[in-house]
N, C-alpha and C positions, 0 to 999 in steps of 0.2 A: 109802835113801841112807846111805852110811857116814859116820862121824864125821869122817874125814879129808876127804871131799868137801865136807861142810858147813863145815868149818874153812877150806878153801880159798876157798869162796864168801864166808865172813865176812871173810876177809882182803881179797879183791877189793872187797867192799862198803865196807870201811873205807878202802881206797886211793881209791875214788871220792869218798867224803865228804871226805877230806883234799884231794884235787885240786880239788874244787869250792870248798872254803874258801879255798884259795890263789888261785883264779881270782877269787873275789869281792873279795878284797883289792885286786886290780889292775884291776877292771872299772869301767867308767863306770856312771852311775846307771841307765841303761836296761838295760844288760847285767846289772847286779846283780839287778834284779827277776827276770829270766829264770833266772839262776843260783840265786837263792834258792828258786825253785819247784822246780828240779831237786834242790837240796840237801834240801828237805823230803822228796821222793820217795826220795832216796838214803838218808836217815836212817831212813825207814820201812822200807825194804828191809833195811838193816843190823840194825835192831831185830828184824825178823821172823826173819832168819837166826840171830841170836844166841839168840833164844828156841828155835828149832829145835835148835840145838846143845846148849843147856842141857837141854832135855827129852830129847834123845837120850842124853846123859850120865847123867841121872837114871834113865832107863828101864833102862840097863845095870846100874846098881847094884841096882835093884829086882829084876831078873832073877837076879842073882847071889845076892841075899839070900833070895829066895823061890822060886827056880827048881826046887829039889829037893823041895819040899813038895807033897804031894798032899792035897787037901782032901776026899777021899772021893768024887771025881767019877768 
């Protein structure tokens, strides 16, 4: 998966978290419990995608730095 595609997914996940936070502010207490559960899942997804993006960016730098080296293999 390309960095651009992961970044788009991260943006969508952040939008979902923001939308749920807005809904929680206006929700009744019963709805708020359900929305908080969804918010937890959305935050977890956001965190996972963010870690994917960070690792993808790090691996690109690593390849540039050590890509031309042959270790006698």
